[in-house]
C-alpha positions as CSV (number, residue, x, y, z in Angstrom):
1,X,0.0,0.0,0.0
2,X,1.5,3.3,-1.0
3,X,0.4,6.8,0.0
4,X,1.0,9.7,-2.2
5,X,3.3,12.2,-0.6
6,X,2.9,15.9,-1.1
7,X,5.7,18.4,-0.2
8,X,4.6,21.4,1.8
9,X,5.7,24.9,0.7
10,X,8.7,26.3,2.5
11,X,8.6,29.4,4.7
12,X,11.4,32.0,4.8
13,X,12.8,32.4,8.3
14,X,14.3,35.7,9.4
15,X,15.3,36.6,5.8
16,X,17.7,33.7,5.6
17,X,17.6,30.0,4.6
18,X,14.6,27.8,3.9
19,X,13.4,25.0,6.2
20,X,12.0,21.8,4.7
21,X,9.7,19.7,6.9
22,X,9.7,15.9,6.9
23,X,7.7,14.1,4.2
24,X,3.9,14.3,4.8
25,X,4.3,15.0,8.6
26,X,1.3,17.1,9.9
27,X,2.1,19.2,12.8
28,X,-1.6,19.9,13.3
29,X,-2.2,16.2,14.0
30,X,1.1,14.9,15.5
31,X,1.9,17.9,17.6
32,X,-1.5,19.3,18.6
33,X,-0.8,19.9,22.3
34,X,1.3,22.8,23.7
35,X,3.9,20.4,25.1
36,X,4.6,18.7,21.8
37,X,4.7,22.1,20.0
38,X,8.0,22.7,21.8
39,X,9.7,19.8,20.0
40,X,10.0,21.6,16.6
41,X,13.5,21.9,15.3
42,X,14.7,25.6,14.9
43,X,17.2,25.9,12.2
44,X,20.2,28.2,13.2
45,X,20.6,31.3,11.3
46,X,23.9,33.3,10.9
47,X,22.4,36.6,9.7
48,X,22.5,39.4,12.1
49,X,19.0,40.8,12.7
50,X,18.3,44.1,14.6
51,X,16.8,43.6,18.0
52,X,13.6,45.5,17.2
53,X,12.8,43.5,14.0
54,X,12.9,39.9,15.3
55,X,9.4,40.1,16.8
56,X,7.9,41.3,13.5
57,X,9.6,38.4,11.6
58,X,8.3,35.9,14.2
59,X,4.7,37.2,13.8
60,X,5.0,37.0,10.0
61,X,6.3,33.4,10.2
62,X,3.5,32.3,12.4
63,X,0.8,33.8,10.2
64,X,2.3,32.4,7.0
65,X,2.8,29.0,8.4
66,X,-0.7,28.7,9.7
67,X,-2.3,29.8,6.4
68,X,-0.2,27.3,4.4
69,X,-1.0,24.5,6.8
70,X,-4.7,25.2,6.6
71,X,-4.5,25.1,2.8
72,X,-2.5,21.9,2.7
73,X,-5.0,20.3,5.2
74,X,-7.9,21.3,3.0
75,X,-6.2,19.8,-0.1
76,X,-5.2,16.6,1.5
77,X,-8.4,15.8,3.5
78,X,-9.8,13.4,0.9
79,X,-6.5,11.7,0.5
80,X,-6.2,11.2,4.3
81,X,-9.7,9.8,4.7
82,X,-8.9,7.2,1.9
83,X,-5.7,6.3,3.6
84,X,-7.5,5.8,6.9
85,X,-10.0,3.4,5.3
86,X,-7.1,1.4,3.7
87,X,-5.3,1.2,7.0
88,X,-8.3,-0.2,8.8
89,X,-8.9,-2.8,6.1
90,X,-5.3,-4.1,6.1
91,X,-5.0,-4.1,9.9
92,X,-4.6,-7.9,10.1
93,X,-2.3,-8.2,7.2
94,X,0.5,-5.8,7.9
95,X,0.6,-4.4,11.4
96,X,3.6,-2.9,13.3
97,X,3.6,-1.9,16.9
98,X,5.5,1.2,18.0
99,X,7.3,0.3,21.2
100,X,8.2,2.7,24.0
101,X,11.9,2.2,23.3
102,X,11.5,3.6,19.7
103,X,9.4,6.4,21.0
104,X,12.0,7.1,23.7
105,X,14.7,7.2,20.9
106,X,12.6,9.7,19.0
107,X,12.1,11.9,22.0
108,X,15.9,11.8,22.8
109,X,16.7,12.8,19.2
110,X,14.3,15.7,19.5
111,X,15.6,16.5,23.0
112,X,19.3,16.7,22.0
113,X,18.9,19.8,19.9
114,X,17.2,21.7,22.8
115,X,20.0,20.8,25.1
116,X,22.4,23.1,23.2
117,X,20.1,26.1,23.3
118,X,20.7,28.5,26.3
119,X,17.7,30.1,28.0
120,X,16.9,33.7,27.5
121,X,17.0,34.4,31.3
122,X,20.6,33.2,31.6
123,X,21.7,35.3,28.7
124,X,19.9,38.4,30.1
125,X,21.5,37.8,33.5
126,X,25.0,37.7,31.9
127,X,24.2,40.8,29.9
128,X,23.0,42.7,33.0
129,X,26.1,41.6,34.9
130,X,28.4,43.0,32.1
131,X,26.4,46.2,32.0
132,X,26.8,46.6,35.8
133,X,30.5,46.2,35.5
134,X,30.7,48.8,32.8
135,X,28.6,51.2,34.9
136,X,30.9,50.7,37.9
137,X,34.0,51.3,35.8
138,X,32.3,54.5,34.4
139,X,31.6,55.7,37.9
140,X,35.2,54.9,39.1
141,X,36.6,56.8,36.1
142,X,34.4,59.8,36.8
143,X,35.4,59.9,40.4
144,X,39.1,59.6,39.5
145,X,38.9,62.5,37.0
146,X,37.2,64.7,39.6
147,X,39.8,63.8,42.2
148,X,42.6,64.6,39.7
149,X,41.0,68.0,38.9
150,X,40.8,68.8,42.6
151,X,44.5,67.8,43.2
152,X,45.5,69.9,40.2
153,X,43.6,72.9,41.4
154,X,45.2,72.5,44.9
155,X,48.7,72.3,43.5
156,X,48.2,75.4,41.3
157,X,46.8,77.3,44.3
158,X,49.7,76.2,46.4
159,X,52.2,77.2,43.7
160,X,50.6,80.6,43.3
161,X,50.6,81.2,47.1
162,X,54.3,80.2,47.3
163,X,55.0,82.5,44.4
164,X,53.3,85.4,46.1
165,X,55.2,84.8,49.4
166,X,58.6,84.5,47.6
167,X,57.9,87.6,45.6
168,X,57.5,89.7,48.8
169,X,60.8,88.5,50.3
170,X,64.2,90.0,49.6
171,X,67.2,87.9,48.4
172,X,70.6,89.3,49.4
173,X,72.6,86.3,48.1
174,X,71.9,86.5,44.4
175,X,75.5,86.6,43.3
176,X,76.4,83.6,45.4
177,X,73.4,81.6,44.2
178,X,73.9,81.9,40.5
179,X,76.3,79.0,40.2
180,X,74.0,76.8,42.4
181,X,71.1,77.8,40.1
182,X,72.8,76.5,37.0
183,X,73.7,73.2,38.8
184,X,70.1,72.8,39.9
185,X,68.8,73.4,36.4
186,X,71.1,70.6,35.0
187,X,69.9,68.2,37.7
188,X,66.3,69.2,37.1
189,X,66.6,68.6,33.3
190,X,68.1,65.2,33.9
191,X,65.3,64.2,36.3
192,X,62.7,65.4,33.8
193,X,64.2,63.3,31.0
194,X,64.4,60.2,33.1
195,X,60.8,60.7,34.2
196,X,59.6,61.1,30.6
197,X,61.4,57.9,29.6
198,X,59.8,55.9,32.5
199,X,56.4,57.4,31.7
200,X,56.6,56.3,28.1
201,X,57.7,52.8,29.0
202,X,54.8,52.4,31.5
203,X,52.3,53.7,29.0
204,X,53.5,51.2,26.3
205,X,53.4,48.3,28.9
206,X,49.8,49.3,29.9
207,X,48.7,49.5,26.3
208,X,50.2,46.1,25.5
209,X,48.4,44.5,28.5
210,X,45.1,46.1,27.5
211,X,45.4,44.8,23.9
212,X,46.3,41.3,25.2
213,X,43.3,41.2,27.5
214,X,41.0,42.4,24.7
215,X,42.3,39.7,22.3
216,X,41.8,37.0,25.0
217,X,38.2,38.1,25.5
218,X,37.5,38.2,21.7
219,X,39.0,34.7,21.3
220,X,36.8,33.4,24.1
221,X,33.7,34.9,22.6
222,X,34.5,33.5,19.1
223,X,35.2,30.0,20.5
224,X,31.9,30.0,22.3
225,X,29.9,31.2,19.2
226,X,31.6,28.6,16.9
227,X,31.0,25.8,19.4
228,X,27.3,26.7,19.7
229,X,26.8,27.0,15.9
230,X,28.6,23.7,15.3
231,X,26.4,21.9,17.8
232,X,23.2,23.4,16.4
233,X,24.2,22.4,12.8
234,X,25.1,18.8,13.8
235,X,21.8,18.4,15.7
236,X,19.8,19.8,12.8
237,X,21.4,17.4,10.3
238,X,21.0,14.4,12.6
239,X,17.3,15.3,13.3
240,X,16.6,15.6,9.6
241,X,18.1,12.2,8.8
242,X,16.3,10.4,11.7
243,X,12.9,12.0,11.0
244,X,13.1,11.3,7.3
245,X,13.9,7.7,8.0
246,X,11.7,6.9,10.9
247,X,8.5,8.9,10.3
248,X,8.0,7.3,6.9
249,X,7.6,3.8,8.5
250,X,5.7,5.0,11.6
251,X,3.2,7.3,9.8
252,X,0.5,4.6,9.3
253,X,0.6,3.3,12.9
254,X,0.7,6.7,14.5
255,X,-2.6,7.5,12.8
256,X,-4.4,4.8,14.9
257,X,-2.5,5.1,18.1
258,X,-2.0,8.8,18.3
259,X,-4.7,9.3,21.0
260,X,-3.2,7.2,23.8
261,X,0.5,6.9,23.0
262,X,1.1,10.5,22.2
263,X,-0.4,11.7,25.4
264,X,2.0,9.6,27.5
265,X,4.9,10.5,25.1
266,X,4.2,14.3,25.6
267,X,4.2,14.0,29.3
268,X,7.4,11.9,29.4
269,X,9.2,14.1,26.8
270,X,8.1,17.2,28.7
271,X,9.6,15.9,32.0
272,X,12.8,14.8,30.3
273,X,13.2,18.1,28.5
274,X,12.7,20.1,31.6
275,X,15.2,18.0,33.6
276,X,17.9,18.0,31.0
277,X,17.5,21.6,30.1
278,X,17.8,22.6,33.7
279,X,21.0,20.6,34.1
280,X,22.5,21.9,30.9
281,X,21.7,25.5,31.8
282,X,23.3,25.1,35.2
283,X,26.4,23.6,33.6
284,X,26.7,26.4,31.1
285,X,26.2,29.0,33.8
286,X,29.0,27.5,35.9
287,X,31.4,27.4,32.9
288,X,30.7,31.0,31.9
289,X,31.0,32.2,35.5
290,X,34.4,30.4,35.8
291,X,35.7,32.0,32.5
292,X,34.4,35.5,33.6
293,X,36.1,35.1,37.0
294,X,39.4,34.3,35.3
295,X,39.2,37.4,33.1
296,X,38.3,39.5,36.1
297,X,41.4,38.2,38.0
298,X,43.6,39.2,35.0
299,X,41.9,42.6,34.9
300,X,42.5,43.1,38.7
301,X,46.2,42.2,38.2
302,X,46.5,44.7,35.4
303,X,44.9,47.4,37.5
304,X,47.3,46.6,40.4
305,X,50.3,47.0,38.1
306,X,48.9,50.3,36.7
307,X,48.3,51.6,40.3
308,X,51.9,50.7,41.2
309,X,53.2,52.6,38.1
310,X,51.0,55.6,39.0
311,X,52.2,55.7,42.6
312,X,55.9,55.6,41.5
313,X,55.2,58.4,39.0
314,X,53.5,60.4,41.8
315,X,56.6,60.0,44.0
316,X,58.8,61.2,41.1
317,X,56.6,64.2,40.6
318,X,56.8,65.0,44.3
319,X,60.6,64.9,44.2
320,X,60.6,67.1,41.1
321,X,58.3,69.5,42.9
322,X,60.8,69.7,45.8
323,X,63.6,70.6,43.3
324,X,61.5,73.3,41.8
325,X,60.8,74.7,45.2
326,X,64.5,74.8,46.1
327,X,65.2,76.5,42.8
328,X,62.5,79.1,43.3
329,X,63.9,80.0,46.8
330,X,67.3,81.0,45.2
331,X,65.8,82.9,42.3
332,X,65.2,86.6,42.4
333,X,63.4,87.0,39.1
334,X,60.0,85.6,40.1
335,X,58.4,89.1,39.8
336,X,59.2,89.1,36.1
337,X,57.7,85.6,35.6
338,X,54.3,86.3,37.2
339,X,52.8,86.9,33.8
340,X,54.0,83.5,32.6
341,X,52.4,81.9,35.7
342,X,49.1,83.6,34.8
343,X,49.3,82.2,31.3
344,X,50.0,78.8,32.8
345,X,46.9,79.1,34.9
346,X,44.8,79.9,31.8
347,X,46.2,76.8,30.1
348,X,45.2,74.8,33.1
349,X,41.8,76.3,33.0
350,X,41.4,75.3,29.4
351,X,42.5,71.8,30.4
352,X,39.8,71.8,33.1
353,X,37.2,72.9,30.5
354,X,38.3,70.0,28.2
355,X,37.9,67.6,31.1
356,X,34.4,69.0,31.8
357,X,33.4,68.5,28.2
358,X,34.7,64.9,28.4
359,X,32.6,64.3,31.4
360,X,29.5,65.6,29.5
361,X,30.4,63.2,26.7
362,X,30.6,60.4,29.2
363,X,27.2,61.3,30.6
364,X,25.6,61.4,27.2
365,X,27.1,58.0,26.4
366,X,25.7,56.6,29.7
367,X,22.3,58.0,28.8
368,X,22.5,56.3,25.4
369,X,23.4,53.0,27.0
370,X,20.5,53.4,29.4
371,X,18.1,53.9,26.4
372,X,19.6,50.9,24.7
373,X,19.0,48.8,27.9
374,X,15.4,50.0,28.1
375,X,14.8,49.3,24.5
376,X,16.2,45.8,25.0
377,X,13.9,45.3,28.0
378,X,10.8,46.4,26.0
379,X,11.7,44.1,23.2
380,X,12.0,41.2,25.6
381,X,8.6,41.9,27.2
382,X,6.9,42.0,23.8
383,X,8.3,38.5,22.8
384,X,7.9,36.6,26.1
385,X,4.6,35.0,25.0
386,X,6.4,33.1,22.2
387,X,9.4,31.3,23.6
388,X,10.2,29.4,20.5
389,X,10.5,32.5,18.3
390,X,12.6,34.3,21.0
391,X,15.1,31.4,20.9
392,X,15.3,31.6,17.1
393,X,15.8,35.4,17.2
394,X,18.4,35.1,20.0
395,X,20.6,32.9,17.9
396,X,20.9,35.7,15.3
397,X,21.2,38.6,17.7
398,X,23.8,37.1,20.0
399,X,26.7,38.3,17.9
400,X,25.3,41.9,17.6
401,X,24.9,42.1,21.4
402,X,28.4,40.9,22.0
403,X,29.7,43.5,19.6
404,X,27.8,46.2,21.5
405,X,29.4,45.1,24.8
406,X,32.8,45.1,23.1
407,X,32.2,48.6,21.9
408,X,31.5,49.8,25.4
409,X,34.6,48.1,26.7
410,X,36.7,49.8,23.9
411,X,35.3,53.2,25.0
412,X,36.3,52.4,28.6
413,X,39.8,51.5,27.4
414,X,40.0,54.7,25.4
415,X,39.0,56.8,28.4
416,X,41.7,55.1,30.5
417,X,44.3,55.9,27.8
418,X,43.1,59.6,27.8
419,X,43.6,59.7,31.6
420,X,47.2,58.4,31.2
421,X,47.8,61.2,28.6
422,X,46.4,63.8,31.0
423,X,48.9,62.6,33.7
424,X,51.7,62.8,31.1
425,X,50.7,66.4,30.3
426,X,50.8,67.2,34.0
427,X,54.4,65.9,34.3
428,X,55.3,68.0,31.3
429,X,53.6,71.0,33.0
430,X,55.9,70.6,36.0
431,X,58.9,70.6,33.6
432,X,57.6,73.8,32.1
433,X,57.2,75.3,35.5
434,X,60.8,74.6,36.3
435,X,62.1,75.8,33.0
436,X,60.3,79.1,32.8
437,X,62.1,80.4,35.9
438,X,65.5,79.9,34.2
439,X,66.1,83.7,33.9
440,X,63.2,83.9,31.4
441,X,64.8,81.5,28.9
442,X,62.7,79.5,26.5
443,X,62.5,75.8,27.7
444,X,62.8,74.6,24.1
445,X,66.0,76.6,23.6
446,X,67.8,75.4,26.8
447,X,71.0,73.5,26.1
448,X,70.8,69.7,26.7
449,X,67.0,69.7,27.2
450,X,64.7,68.6,24.4
451,X,61.1,68.0,25.6
452,X,57.7,68.3,24.1
453,X,55.1,71.0,24.5
454,X,54.3,71.9,28.2
455,X,50.7,72.8,27.4
456,X,48.1,70.1,27.9
457,X,46.0,69.2,24.9
458,X,43.0,71.3,24.2
459,X,39.4,70.2,23.7
460,X,39.8,70.1,19.9
461,X,42.9,67.9,20.2
462,X,40.9,65.5,22.5
463,X,38.2,65.3,19.8
464,X,40.8,64.5,17.1
465,X,42.3,61.8,19.3
466,X,39.0,60.2,19.9
467,X,38.2,60.1,16.2
């Protein structure tokens, strides 16, 4: 006895590949309950879809699939009734019984594909955790910038106060102190050059460590994505082969025994899927938490090294500040350099304005991130009712979400590099403060001293660096 097979039309999923169903398998008859509806095989897609459009694609897929199935059911209803009559007539001649072992094998083959799919709640929890880390780093960076501004203002105020006090005093030992002044200038120039070399070395080491950490994180994310895609592809191929082979032989018997056996199968498969999915999700959560802890330990070690370099640089700056103070006590020409100090104060004011603009930029970036998070939450709430479509959409949007998180991390690294540049400009500012009291000479024309500009970068230069 042969049954004419009719291929159902294919539906386009998410603007990507086509999915072909098994030969003459009716989801409306074999999977009529909500529990069995979960056993459909989602085909993985590798096309990145915007987060706001996945729900619309899912709705269009459901509508299109339902209309096509209704049309196919209407076309095949005479054929199915004839097939049922033939099956009941030939019951005693050719009868095969579907055992529980075969049904269990079918349920296990259907279950294996769902084991590789992560739940949306786990992914959302990991995303919220990453966003909280970014927020904490943003707040720490903001507090550090404010503290640096306060320290810079205090140092400038102290320098101005010392300048005013030294201007009012009289120096009777000018002729005897000229030789000591030249000696102090040479020592000061040597100290500044060594400090610049150490600062450049520390900056290069910090950039190398940051690049290494970013490459490790990218490799980890790429390995996880490749592993997930490979598992989904293997499960899809295996399911296609098994369903094409087994469903052809079991189609006649399932028509008679679908009432009793499928009810028990749905309950058993539901319990098995729930248990295995829970165990798999817990295992994936433990693995991801372990990998994230390792990356955080590396990040903490890098931050410790940076703090050590910063503390050593601060000590060098304090020593340099002491040399400058000793030099200023023996110098009688501070009155003539008051105008240069005022110009330096204006430059520092411009630097503070640049820092304020940078803080405004950070605040705007934080608001944009908040809007993105709110949009993601709204998108999730709109698609909670259809869990199957959410899982299909998540497979395509996972890569885009990871890229967004990587963009946020790159912005944090960029802000850290800018803070290091600001500290470098402060060190150069101290060098300019010492050089401008060298009898009014130009620090760029002093013999044996070749340094960069003593002025910190302006707001326009910051914008050019960020681009």
